[in-house]
C-alpha positions as CSV (number, residue, x, y, z in Angstrom):
1,M,118.8,143.7,174.2
2,D,119.4,140.2,172.7
3,K,117.6,137.8,174.5
4,A,118.4,134.7,172.3
5,F,120.2,131.8,173.7
6,H,123.9,131.6,172.3
7,I,126.4,128.5,172.6
8,F,129.1,129.1,175.1
9,S,127.9,132.3,176.5
10,E,128.4,133.3,179.9
11,S,125.1,131.8,180.9
12,H,125.8,128.5,179.1
13,I,129.2,128.3,180.5
14,L,127.7,128.9,184.1
15,A,125.2,126.3,183.6
16,L,127.7,123.9,182.4
17,F,130.0,124.5,185.2
18,V,127.3,124.2,187.9
19,T,126.1,120.7,186.0
20,F,129.7,119.2,186.1
21,I,130.2,120.3,189.6
22,A,126.9,118.7,190.9
23,M,127.7,115.5,189.2
24,P,130.2,114.1,191.7
25,L,127.6,114.2,194.4
26,V,126.2,111.1,193.2
27,F,129.1,109.2,194.5
28,I,128.5,110.7,197.9
29,L,124.7,109.9,197.6
30,R,125.1,106.4,196.7
31,T,125.1,105.2,200.2
32,R,121.5,106.4,200.4
33,F,120.9,105.0,197.0
34,T,116.9,104.5,197.3
35,A,116.4,108.2,198.5
36,A,118.8,109.6,196.1
37,R,117.0,107.8,193.1
38,Y,113.8,109.2,194.4
39,V,114.9,112.4,194.9
40,I,116.5,112.6,191.2
41,G,113.2,111.0,189.9
42,F,111.0,113.4,191.5
43,V,113.1,116.5,190.4
44,L,113.1,115.1,186.8
45,L,109.4,114.7,186.7
46,S,108.8,118.1,188.3
47,S,111.0,119.8,185.7
48,E,109.1,118.1,182.8
49,V,105.6,118.8,184.3
50,L,106.7,122.5,184.9
51,E,108.2,122.9,181.4
52,Q,104.9,121.5,179.6
53,L,102.7,123.7,181.7
54,W,104.6,126.7,181.1
55,K,104.5,126.2,177.5
56,L,100.8,125.5,177.6
57,S,100.0,128.6,179.8
58,A,102.0,130.7,177.5
59,G,100.5,129.3,174.3
60,R,103.6,128.0,173.0
61,W,102.9,124.4,173.0
62,S,102.8,122.6,169.6
63,L,102.6,119.2,168.2
64,S,105.7,120.0,166.0
65,A,108.0,121.1,168.6
66,D,107.1,120.0,171.9
67,L,106.4,116.3,171.9
68,P,109.1,114.5,173.9
69,L,110.5,112.8,170.8
70,H,114.0,114.1,170.6
71,L,116.1,111.2,172.1
72,S,117.5,113.4,174.9
73,D,113.7,114.3,176.0
74,L,112.7,110.5,175.6
75,A,115.7,110.0,177.9
76,V,114.1,112.1,180.5
77,L,110.9,110.1,180.5
78,I,112.9,106.9,180.8
79,A,114.9,108.1,183.5
80,I,111.9,109.1,185.5
81,I,110.7,105.4,185.3
82,M,114.0,104.1,185.9
83,T,114.7,106.0,189.1
84,F,111.1,105.1,190.5
85,T,111.4,101.3,189.4
86,N,115.0,100.5,189.9
87,N,115.0,99.0,186.3
88,R,118.2,97.5,185.3
89,A,117.4,97.0,181.6
90,L,116.3,100.6,181.5
91,F,119.9,101.6,182.8
92,Q,121.4,99.7,180.1
93,F,119.7,101.8,177.5
94,L,120.3,105.0,179.3
95,W,123.9,104.7,180.0
96,Y,124.5,104.9,176.3
97,A,121.6,106.8,174.8
98,G,120.6,108.9,177.6
99,I,124.2,110.1,178.5
100,A,125.4,110.6,175.0
101,S,122.1,112.6,174.2
102,S,121.9,114.5,177.2
103,F,125.6,115.6,177.1
104,Q,125.2,116.7,173.5
105,A,122.1,118.5,174.5
106,I,123.9,120.6,177.2
107,I,126.9,121.3,175.2
108,S,125.0,122.4,172.0
109,P,121.4,123.4,173.4
110,D,118.5,124.3,170.9
111,L,117.0,127.0,173.3
112,G,116.1,129.8,170.9
113,P,115.0,132.7,172.8
114,C,115.0,130.9,176.2
115,T,118.3,132.2,177.5
116,F,118.8,133.0,181.2
117,P,116.7,133.5,183.4
118,H,113.8,132.0,181.5
119,P,112.0,129.2,183.1
120,I,112.9,127.0,180.2
121,F,116.5,127.5,180.5
122,F,116.3,126.0,184.0
123,T,114.1,123.2,183.2
124,F,116.2,122.2,180.1
125,F,119.5,121.8,182.2
126,V,118.0,120.5,185.2
127,S,116.2,117.6,183.3
128,H,119.2,116.8,180.9
129,A,121.9,117.0,183.6
130,G,119.4,114.9,185.7
131,V,119.3,112.2,183.4
132,I,123.2,111.9,183.5
133,M,123.2,112.2,187.3
134,A,120.7,109.2,187.4
135,C,122.8,107.2,185.2
136,L,126.0,108.0,187.3
137,L,124.2,107.2,190.6
138,F,123.0,103.8,189.3
139,A,126.6,103.0,188.0
140,A,128.0,104.2,191.4
141,K,125.7,101.7,193.1
142,G,126.9,98.8,191.1
143,F,125.2,98.7,187.8
144,R,127.1,98.3,184.6
145,P,126.4,98.4,180.9
146,S,127.3,95.7,178.7
147,L,129.0,95.5,175.4
148,R,125.9,93.5,174.1
149,S,123.4,96.3,175.4
150,L,125.7,98.9,173.5
151,W,124.9,97.1,170.1
152,I,121.2,96.7,171.1
153,T,120.9,100.5,172.3
154,A,122.4,101.7,168.8
155,L,119.8,99.4,167.0
156,L,117.1,100.7,169.1
157,V,118.1,104.3,168.5
158,N,118.2,103.5,164.8
159,L,114.8,102.1,164.7
160,Y,113.5,105.0,166.7
161,A,114.9,107.4,164.2
162,A,113.2,105.6,161.3
163,A,110.0,105.8,163.0
164,V,110.5,109.5,164.2
165,Y,111.3,110.4,160.4
166,W,107.7,109.6,159.5
167,V,106.4,111.5,162.4
168,N,108.3,114.5,161.1
169,H,106.7,114.0,157.6
170,L,103.3,113.8,159.3
171,L,103.6,116.8,161.6
172,N,106.0,119.0,159.5
173,S,108.4,118.7,162.5
174,N,112.2,118.2,163.1
175,Y,112.5,115.9,165.8
176,L,115.9,114.3,166.2
177,Y,116.8,116.9,163.8
178,I,116.5,114.5,161.0
179,M,115.1,116.9,158.4
180,K,117.4,119.8,158.9
181,K,120.0,121.2,161.5
182,P,118.8,123.4,164.4
183,E,118.9,127.1,163.9
184,G,121.1,129.4,166.0
185,G,124.4,127.1,165.8
186,S,125.0,123.8,166.8
187,L,127.9,121.0,167.1
188,L,126.0,119.6,163.9
189,E,127.4,122.5,161.9
190,V,130.7,120.5,161.8
191,L,129.1,117.3,160.7
192,G,128.5,118.2,157.0
193,P,125.3,119.3,155.0
194,W,122.0,117.5,155.0
195,P,121.7,114.5,154.7
196,W,125.4,113.6,154.9
197,Y,125.4,114.8,158.6
198,L,123.0,112.0,159.2
199,L,125.7,109.4,158.7
200,S,128.3,111.6,160.7
201,M,125.9,111.6,163.6
202,E,125.7,107.8,163.6
203,G,129.3,107.6,163.7
204,V,129.6,110.1,166.5
205,M,127.0,107.8,168.3
206,L,128.8,104.8,168.0
207,V,131.9,106.3,169.2
208,S,130.2,108.0,172.1
209,F,128.7,104.6,173.0
210,F,132.2,102.9,173.3
211,L,133.8,105.7,175.1
212,L,131.2,105.2,177.7
213,Y,131.7,101.5,177.7
214,L,135.4,101.8,178.1
215,P,135.4,102.3,182.0
216,F,133.5,99.0,182.4
217,R,135.4,96.8,179.6
218,S,137.3,94.8,182.2
219,D,134.3,94.2,184.5
């Protein structure tokens, strides 16, 4: 029996369905903003800890694959801090980089053999959907991203990618998928060969950021 994860398999579609059904709940929970953000923060923290502990206990943790250096993984850590500190500056970054990277991650996961009902399958979708829900909760409460923060976030992401490029050289890793495309199928497949897909990714990032800004352009 094939236990590898496949994009848009039944389990993937079900996970996406549950994720998108859960997201509108934040607009109901905004009246209990403090409690809701703490709950989301605790769920994100628990998911991250459980995933790392499972990998360590299974002997599957490695420097080259399991550091939280992918942008969507970094977004989980930043979202945890944001939910516990109510930090507006972190919201400005996460609204763009967090939502865009998390959405891309859940649409095109790189989960290898960790398909349903593997523990990593659950922690992956919980953590990445949690980042989006945290951002939506803060937006529902009245937090607003700015056009200035869009450009600042784009700059920070590029500076971060440059730093991760050298980390990849040191660790022989592929964080941010800078060195090669992930195996097993990905949305990156339509963006061209290496290294040209890196330029395509830049364009996709900027378009994604502008789409995320559009609901607030008249605020």
